[in-house]
C-alpha positions as CSV (number, residue, x, y, z in Angstrom):
1,M,86.4,19.2,-20.7
2,H,84.6,20.5,-17.6
3,T,81.6,22.8,-18.4
4,C,83.1,25.7,-16.6
5,C,86.3,25.3,-18.5
6,K,84.4,25.4,-21.8
7,I,82.8,28.7,-20.8
8,C,86.1,30.2,-19.8
9,Q,87.6,29.0,-23.2
10,S,84.7,30.7,-25.0
11,I,85.3,33.9,-23.2
12,L,89.0,33.8,-24.0
13,V,88.3,33.2,-27.7
14,R,86.2,36.4,-27.7
15,L,88.9,38.3,-26.0
16,R,91.5,37.1,-28.4
17,V,89.5,38.2,-31.4
18,K,89.0,41.7,-29.9
19,C,92.6,42.0,-29.1
20,R,93.5,41.0,-32.6
21,F,91.2,43.7,-34.0
22,Q,92.6,46.4,-31.7
23,Q,96.2,45.5,-32.8
24,T,95.4,46.0,-36.4
25,T,93.4,49.3,-36.4
26,D,96.0,51.9,-36.0
27,I,95.7,53.0,-39.6
28,S,95.6,56.7,-40.8
29,V,92.5,58.3,-42.1
30,E,94.4,59.1,-45.4
31,E,94.5,55.4,-46.2
32,N,90.7,55.3,-46.0
33,N,89.1,53.7,-49.1
34,K,85.4,54.0,-48.4
35,T,83.1,52.5,-51.0
36,W,81.1,55.7,-50.9
37,S,84.0,58.2,-50.6
38,G,83.5,59.7,-54.0
39,R,80.5,61.7,-52.8
40,F,82.6,63.5,-50.1
41,S,85.2,66.3,-50.3
42,E,87.1,65.4,-47.1
43,P,87.8,62.2,-45.2
44,V,85.8,61.2,-42.1
45,A,87.3,62.6,-38.9
46,Q,89.1,60.0,-36.9
47,L,86.9,60.4,-33.8
48,V,83.7,60.1,-36.0
49,Q,85.2,57.0,-37.7
50,R,85.6,55.4,-34.3
51,Y,82.2,56.6,-33.1
52,T,80.4,55.2,-36.1
53,A,82.3,52.0,-36.7
54,S,80.8,48.7,-35.6
55,V,83.4,46.2,-36.6
56,E,84.6,45.8,-33.0
57,F,81.5,43.9,-32.3
58,D,79.9,42.9,-35.6
59,Y,82.9,40.8,-36.6
60,R,81.1,37.9,-35.1
61,L,78.6,38.1,-38.0
62,A,81.5,37.2,-40.4
63,E,80.6,33.5,-41.0
64,H,76.9,34.4,-41.6
65,D,77.9,37.3,-43.9
66,I,80.1,35.0,-46.0
67,R,77.3,32.4,-46.2
68,G,74.8,35.0,-47.3
69,S,77.2,36.5,-49.8
70,I,77.9,33.0,-51.4
71,A,74.1,32.4,-51.7
72,H,73.7,35.9,-53.2
73,A,76.5,35.4,-55.7
74,R,75.1,32.1,-56.8
75,M,71.7,33.7,-57.4
76,L,73.4,36.5,-59.4
77,A,75.1,34.0,-61.6
78,A,71.9,31.8,-62.0
79,T,70.0,34.9,-63.1
80,G,72.7,36.0,-65.5
81,I,73.5,39.2,-63.6
82,I,77.2,38.2,-63.2
83,Q,79.3,35.6,-65.1
84,T,80.0,32.1,-63.9
85,D,83.7,33.0,-63.8
86,D,82.9,35.8,-61.4
87,L,81.0,33.4,-59.2
88,A,83.9,31.0,-59.1
89,A,86.3,33.8,-58.1
90,I,84.0,35.1,-55.5
91,E,83.4,31.6,-53.9
92,K,87.2,30.9,-53.9
93,G,88.0,34.3,-52.3
94,L,85.3,34.0,-49.7
95,A,86.4,30.5,-48.8
96,Q,89.9,31.9,-48.2
97,I,88.6,34.8,-46.1
98,R,86.5,32.4,-44.0
99,E,89.6,30.2,-43.4
100,D,91.7,33.3,-42.4
101,I,89.0,34.4,-40.0
102,R,88.7,31.0,-38.4
103,N,92.5,30.8,-38.0
104,G,92.7,34.4,-36.6
105,K,94.7,35.6,-39.6
106,F,92.2,38.1,-40.9
107,E,93.2,41.7,-40.3
108,W,90.1,43.7,-39.3
109,Q,90.4,47.4,-40.1
110,L,88.5,50.1,-38.4
111,E,88.4,52.4,-41.3
112,Q,86.4,49.8,-43.2
113,E,83.7,50.5,-40.7
114,D,81.9,47.1,-40.4
115,V,82.2,43.4,-41.0
116,H,80.7,43.7,-44.5
117,L,83.1,46.2,-45.9
118,N,86.1,44.5,-44.3
119,I,85.2,41.3,-46.0
120,E,84.3,43.0,-49.3
121,R,87.6,44.9,-49.3
122,R,89.6,41.8,-48.7
123,L,87.7,39.9,-51.4
124,T,88.4,42.6,-53.9
125,A,92.1,42.5,-53.0
126,L,92.1,38.7,-53.6
127,V,90.0,38.4,-56.7
128,G,89.9,41.8,-58.3
129,D,86.9,43.1,-60.2
130,A,84.8,40.0,-59.5
131,G,84.8,41.0,-55.8
132,K,83.4,44.4,-56.8
133,K,80.5,42.8,-58.5
134,L,79.3,40.9,-55.4
135,H,77.4,43.9,-54.0
136,T,75.2,44.1,-57.1
137,A,71.5,44.1,-56.3
138,R,71.9,44.4,-52.6
139,S,72.6,47.0,-49.9
140,R,74.3,46.8,-46.6
141,N,70.8,47.4,-45.2
142,D,69.3,44.1,-46.4
143,Q,72.7,42.4,-46.0
144,V,73.0,43.1,-42.3
145,A,69.4,42.3,-41.7
146,T,70.0,38.9,-43.3
147,D,73.2,38.4,-41.3
148,I,71.5,39.1,-38.0
149,R,68.7,36.7,-38.8
150,L,71.2,34.0,-39.7
151,Y,73.1,34.6,-36.5
152,L,70.0,34.7,-34.3
153,R,68.5,31.6,-35.9
154,A,71.7,29.6,-35.0
155,A,71.8,31.1,-31.5
156,I,68.1,30.2,-30.9
157,D,68.8,26.6,-32.0
158,D,71.8,26.5,-29.6
159,I,69.8,28.0,-26.7
160,I,66.9,25.6,-27.2
161,G,69.4,22.7,-27.0
162,L,70.8,24.2,-23.7
163,I,67.3,24.5,-22.3
164,H,66.6,20.9,-23.1
165,G,69.9,20.0,-21.3
166,L,68.9,21.9,-18.2
167,Q,65.5,20.2,-18.3
168,H,67.1,16.8,-18.4
169,V,69.1,17.7,-15.2
170,L,65.9,18.9,-13.5
171,L,64.1,15.6,-14.4
172,D,67.0,13.5,-13.1
173,L,67.0,15.5,-9.8
174,A,63.2,15.4,-9.5
175,E,63.2,11.6,-10.0
176,Q,65.7,11.2,-7.2
177,H,63.5,13.3,-4.9
178,A,60.0,12.4,-6.0
179,A,59.2,11.3,-2.4
180,T,61.5,13.8,-0.6
181,I,59.2,16.1,1.5
182,M,59.8,19.8,1.9
183,P,57.7,22.7,3.0
184,G,55.8,24.5,0.2
185,F,55.7,28.2,0.7
186,T,53.3,31.1,0.1
187,H,54.4,34.6,1.2
188,L,57.6,32.7,2.1
189,Q,55.7,31.2,5.0
190,V,55.3,27.4,5.4
191,A,52.0,26.5,3.6
192,Q,51.7,22.8,2.8
193,P,54.1,19.9,2.4
194,V,55.2,19.2,-1.2
195,S,57.6,16.8,-2.9
196,F,60.9,18.4,-3.7
197,G,60.7,16.6,-7.0
198,H,57.3,18.4,-7.6
199,H,58.9,21.7,-6.8
200,L,61.7,21.1,-9.3
201,L,59.1,20.2,-12.0
202,A,57.6,23.6,-11.7
203,Y,60.9,25.0,-13.1
204,Y,60.8,22.3,-15.8
205,E,57.4,23.7,-16.9
206,M,58.7,27.2,-17.0
207,L,61.6,26.2,-19.2
208,Q,59.2,24.2,-21.4
209,R,57.3,27.4,-22.1
210,D,60.5,29.3,-22.6
211,G,61.6,26.8,-25.3
212,Q,58.2,27.0,-27.0
213,R,58.4,30.8,-27.1
214,L,61.8,30.6,-28.7
215,Q,60.6,28.1,-31.2
216,D,57.7,30.4,-32.1
217,C,60.1,33.4,-32.3
218,R,62.3,31.4,-34.7
219,K,59.5,31.3,-37.2
220,R,59.6,35.1,-37.5
221,V,63.4,35.3,-37.4
222,N,63.5,32.9,-40.3
223,Q,62.3,35.3,-43.0
224,L,64.8,36.5,-45.7
225,P,65.3,40.3,-46.1
226,L,67.9,40.0,-48.9
227,G,66.5,41.5,-52.1
228,A,65.0,44.4,-50.4
229,A,68.2,46.3,-51.2
230,A,68.4,49.7,-49.5
231,L,64.6,50.1,-49.0
232,A,62.8,49.9,-52.3
233,G,63.8,46.6,-53.8
234,T,66.1,46.3,-56.8
235,G,65.8,46.7,-60.5
236,Y,67.8,43.6,-61.2
237,P,66.0,40.3,-62.0
238,V,66.8,38.7,-58.7
239,D,65.5,35.3,-57.5
240,R,64.8,35.9,-53.8
241,A,63.2,32.5,-53.4
242,M,66.4,30.8,-54.6
243,V,68.4,32.6,-51.9
244,A,65.8,31.8,-49.3
245,R,66.0,28.1,-50.1
246,E,69.8,28.0,-50.1
247,L,70.0,29.8,-46.7
248,G,67.3,27.7,-45.2
249,F,64.8,30.5,-44.7
250,D,61.1,29.6,-44.6
251,D,60.0,32.6,-46.6
252,I,61.0,36.0,-47.8
253,C,60.1,39.3,-46.2
254,H,57.3,40.6,-48.3
255,N,57.8,44.4,-48.0
256,S,61.1,45.9,-48.8
257,L,60.7,48.8,-46.4
258,D,59.8,46.6,-43.5
259,A,62.5,44.0,-44.5
260,V,65.4,46.4,-43.9
261,S,64.0,48.3,-40.9
262,D,62.4,45.5,-38.9
263,R,64.0,44.5,-35.6
264,D,60.9,43.0,-34.0
265,F,62.4,39.6,-34.2
266,A,65.4,40.7,-32.1
267,I,63.2,42.4,-29.6
268,E,61.0,39.3,-29.4
269,F,64.0,37.1,-28.8
270,C,65.3,39.5,-26.0
271,A,61.8,39.3,-24.4
272,G,62.0,35.5,-24.4
273,A,65.5,35.7,-23.0
274,A,64.4,38.0,-20.3
275,L,61.7,35.5,-19.3
276,I,64.2,32.7,-19.2
277,M,66.5,34.7,-17.0
278,M,63.6,35.7,-14.8
279,H,62.8,32.0,-14.2
280,L,66.4,31.2,-13.4
281,S,66.6,34.2,-11.1
282,R,63.6,32.9,-9.2
283,L,65.3,29.5,-8.8
284,S,68.5,31.3,-7.9
285,E,66.8,33.1,-5.1
286,E,65.5,29.8,-3.7
287,L,69.0,28.2,-3.9
288,I,70.4,31.1,-2.0
289,L,67.8,30.8,0.7
290,W,68.0,27.0,0.9
291,M,71.8,27.2,1.2
292,N,71.6,29.5,4.2
293,P,72.2,27.5,7.4
294,A,68.9,28.7,8.7
295,F,67.4,26.4,6.0
296,G,70.2,24.0,5.3
297,F,68.2,22.3,2.5
298,I,70.9,22.1,-0.1
299,R,74.7,22.5,-0.6
300,L,76.2,23.8,-3.8
301,A,79.5,22.3,-5.0
302,D,82.5,24.4,-4.1
303,R,83.3,25.2,-7.7
304,F,80.2,27.4,-7.9
305,C,81.0,29.4,-4.7
306,T,83.6,31.7,-3.3
307,G,84.8,32.6,0.2
308,S,85.3,35.8,2.0
309,S,88.5,37.9,2.2
310,I,88.0,38.4,5.9
311,M,85.6,35.7,7.2
312,P,87.2,32.3,6.8
313,Q,83.9,30.3,7.4
314,K,82.0,31.9,4.5
315,K,80.8,30.0,1.4
316,N,79.0,32.4,-0.8
317,P,76.6,31.3,-3.6
318,D,78.2,33.6,-6.2
319,V,76.7,31.9,-9.3
320,P,73.0,32.1,-8.2
321,E,73.6,35.7,-7.1
322,L,75.2,36.6,-10.4
323,V,72.2,35.0,-12.3
324,R,70.0,37.3,-10.3
325,G,72.2,40.3,-11.2
326,K,72.5,39.4,-14.9
327,T,68.7,39.1,-15.2
328,G,68.6,42.9,-14.7
329,R,71.2,43.2,-17.4
330,I,69.1,41.2,-19.9
331,N,66.0,43.2,-18.9
332,G,68.0,46.3,-19.7
333,H,68.9,45.0,-23.1
334,L,65.2,44.4,-23.9
335,V,64.3,48.0,-22.8
336,A,67.3,49.3,-24.8
337,L,66.1,47.7,-28.1
338,L,62.5,48.8,-27.5
339,T,63.7,52.4,-26.9
340,L,66.0,52.2,-29.9
341,M,63.1,51.4,-32.3
342,K,60.4,53.5,-30.7
343,S,60.7,56.7,-32.8
344,Q,62.4,55.5,-36.0
345,P,60.7,56.5,-39.3
346,L,60.9,54.1,-42.2
347,A,63.2,52.7,-43.4
348,Y,66.7,52.0,-42.3
349,N,68.4,54.4,-39.9
350,K,72.0,54.4,-38.4
351,D,70.3,53.9,-35.0
352,N,70.0,50.3,-35.9
353,Q,73.7,49.8,-35.6
354,E,73.0,49.9,-31.8
355,D,70.9,46.7,-32.0
356,K,73.8,44.3,-32.1
357,E,75.6,44.8,-28.8
358,P,72.5,44.3,-26.6
359,L,71.5,41.3,-28.8
360,F,75.0,39.7,-28.8
361,D,75.4,40.2,-25.0
362,T,71.9,38.7,-24.4
363,V,72.9,35.6,-26.4
364,D,76.2,35.2,-24.7
365,T,74.8,35.7,-21.2
366,L,71.9,33.4,-21.8
367,K,74.1,30.6,-23.2
368,D,76.6,30.8,-20.4
369,T,73.9,30.9,-17.7
370,L,72.0,27.9,-19.1
371,T,75.3,25.9,-19.4
372,I,76.6,26.7,-15.9
373,Y,73.2,26.2,-14.4
374,A,72.9,22.7,-15.7
375,D,76.3,21.8,-14.3
376,M,75.5,23.4,-10.9
377,L,72.2,21.6,-10.5
378,A,73.7,18.3,-11.5
379,G,76.2,18.6,-8.6
380,L,73.5,19.8,-6.1
381,H,73.7,18.0,-2.7
382,V,70.2,17.8,-1.0
383,N,69.5,17.4,2.7
384,P,66.1,15.6,2.9
385,E,66.0,15.6,6.7
386,A,66.4,19.3,7.0
387,M,63.6,19.8,4.5
388,R,61.4,17.4,6.4
389,Q,62.0,19.1,9.7
390,A,61.2,22.5,8.2
391,A,57.9,21.1,7.0
392,L,57.1,19.9,10.5
393,R,57.8,23.3,12.0
394,G,55.1,25.3,10.2
395,Y,51.8,23.4,10.8
396,S,51.9,22.5,7.1
397,T,49.2,19.8,7.5
398,A,46.6,22.2,8.9
399,T,44.8,22.3,5.6
400,D,44.7,18.5,5.6
401,L,43.0,18.6,9.0
402,A,40.4,21.1,7.6
403,D,39.8,18.8,4.7
404,Y,39.4,15.9,7.1
405,L,36.7,17.7,9.0
406,V,34.9,18.6,5.7
407,K,34.9,15.0,4.6
408,K,33.3,14.2,8.0
409,G,30.4,16.6,7.2
410,T,31.7,19.9,8.7
411,P,31.1,23.0,6.5
412,F,34.5,24.3,5.2
413,R,34.3,27.7,7.0
414,D,33.5,26.0,10.3
415,A,36.4,23.5,9.7
416,H,38.7,26.4,8.9
417,E,37.9,28.1,12.2
418,A,38.2,24.9,14.2
419,V,41.7,24.2,12.7
420,A,42.8,27.8,13.3
421,Q,42.0,27.4,17.0
422,A,43.8,24.0,17.0
423,V,46.9,25.6,15.5
424,R,46.9,28.4,18.1
425,F,46.5,25.7,20.9
426,A,49.4,23.7,19.4
427,E,51.6,26.9,19.2
428,N,51.0,27.5,22.9
429,K,52.0,23.9,23.6
430,A,55.1,24.3,21.3
431,C,54.2,21.1,19.3
432,D,52.9,20.1,15.9
433,L,49.3,19.2,15.3
434,S,50.3,15.6,14.8
435,E,51.8,15.6,18.3
436,L,48.6,16.7,20.1
437,P,46.8,13.9,22.0
438,L,43.5,12.8,20.4
439,A,41.6,14.3,23.4
440,D,43.1,17.7,22.8
441,L,42.1,17.6,19.1
442,Q,38.6,16.5,19.9
443,Q,37.9,19.6,21.9
444,F,37.9,21.5,18.6
445,S,35.5,19.1,16.8
446,A,33.5,16.1,18.0
447,V,33.9,14.4,14.6
448,I,37.6,13.9,15.1
449,S,38.6,10.3,15.7
450,E,41.7,8.1,15.8
451,D,42.0,8.1,12.0
452,V,42.9,11.8,12.0
453,F,46.6,11.0,12.6
454,E,46.8,9.4,9.1
455,V,46.1,12.8,7.5
456,L,48.3,14.8,9.9
457,T,51.5,13.1,8.8
458,L,53.6,14.8,6.1
459,E,53.6,11.6,4.0
460,G,49.8,11.3,4.2
461,S,49.3,14.9,3.2
462,V,51.6,14.6,0.2
463,R,50.2,11.2,-0.8
464,S,46.6,12.6,-0.8
465,R,47.3,15.0,-3.6
466,N,47.2,12.1,-6.1
467,H,45.8,13.7,-9.2
468,P,47.4,15.1,-12.4
469,G,49.5,18.1,-11.5
470,G,49.5,17.1,-7.8
471,T,52.5,16.7,-5.5
472,A,51.9,12.9,-4.7
473,P,55.1,11.0,-5.5
474,E,53.1,8.8,-7.8
475,Q,52.1,11.8,-9.8
476,V,55.6,13.3,-9.8
477,R,57.0,10.1,-11.3
478,E,54.3,10.0,-13.9
479,A,54.9,13.6,-14.8
480,I,58.7,12.9,-15.2
481,C,57.9,9.9,-17.4
482,Q,55.7,12.0,-19.6
483,A,58.2,14.8,-19.8
484,R,61.0,12.4,-20.8
485,S,58.9,11.0,-23.6
486,Q,58.5,14.5,-25.1
487,L,61.9,15.9,-24.5
488,P,64.6,15.6,-27.2
489,G,67.9,13.9,-26.3
C-alpha cells in the first residue's frame, strides 16, 4: 500500500473509533454506576460528567491498560492477594475485552469516565466478583501513569524506526548527489559551493541526534509507577519487581509520590519531538525555496502538492508548508505540558488528565510527518544544472581565491581585501571571477599566476575541502559509508 494511503487509513481508523464512542454515550445520568458513588448524595451533573470525562481520547490506552492489568493480576495471585481462580477469570475476561476493542465491538460509555473504568465495568459484567478484585492494591493514579508510560515507550520505538527510515532515504539521495554542486548559503546569500549530498547529510546528523535524544528519553519513560497506588504506596504485600519484569520496565519508580505525579517523561518526549519537527521545518523551508522557479533546484512529486482554485499554473508545496505549520502546533503542546505541571502540588491532581491530548497529538503528528517526509524525499527530482548555475552567480569561490593568495605568502587580511576588490571589479564586468582574464586578476596581486584558475572552478573548490566533515565528494561518500554501517535496517 502507498505510504500516503497508509496514513489516510490510520486517520480513518481513529475517526471510526471516535464515532463509535459518540454513538454509544447517550446514556442517562441515572444509570451511572461510579465506583466511588457511595460517598455522594446526588449524581454528577451531565455537563460536569462530559467536562471531566477523558474516555473520548484515552480509549487509545486500552491495550496498554489491559496489558498492565494482566501483569498486576498475575502479581496479586503470585503473592496470594487473590486466588488463582480469580486470576484465570480476570485473564479470560480481559482477553475477551481486548478482542472486542480490536474488532470495534466494545461499547465505550461516557458515564464510566475513562478507559480504566470502562474496562473494569465490562470485566465485572463478564466475570463477576473476580473483576471487582482486580483493582486491589492499585489506584487509577498509578494505573494511568503506567499506561501512559507503556504507550509512550511503544510510540518512541515506532518513531525511532521512522527516523531511521528517513535517514536511509537521505543517505540514498546524498549518495546520488555526492558530486552535485550547489551554492552553500549564509544569511541566505551565496557563500561557498558545497555538495548537495553534503547538504543532505547535515539533516542526517540532526536526525541522528534526534534519535539519540529519544533513546535517552526512553530510559526515563521505562520506569514502573504501579505499586505507588494513590500516592503513599499500598499495605498489601505486592511484588513490584515482578510486574516490572513482566511489562519490560527497566526499574520501578522509587518514590510513590513522584511515581503518580511525574510527567517529566512526557514533557521530555515532547521537547524531543519539537526538536525533530524544528529540523524538518528547516528542511521544509529549503524545499519550498528550492522549488520556487527563481531557484528551480528541485521538483516535488505531484502527490505532495496542490494547485490553485484560480491560477491554473500553480503547483503549491503543501506538505512542506504544513510541516512548518505543524511545528508550531508541536511547540504549543510542549508549552501546554510545561504550563500544566508548573504549579501542581504533590501528588496527583485532576489537572493531569490534560496531559494526554497534547501527548497523543504530538505522537500522531510526528509519526505522520516522518512517514510522509521519507516518501516525499524518495520521490524528489533534483536539477543539478540549476544548482550549478546558481553557485556560479554568487562569486562562491572568492574564499578559495583568498586561500590561494595566503598559500602564496600573502597575509590573510591583505588577501581578503584584494579578493574583495576583485569581486567588485568582476561585478562591474558582469562576470564570474573564473571568467576574468589572468591580467585582470593580477592587478589585485602580483603572486597570482596561471594556476589560479584551478582553484576558481566550483569543482576545484569543493574538492579542496577534503577532510573529515568537509564537502569534498570523497568525504561525502566516506561519511555515507560510515553512516550506513551504524544505521539499523
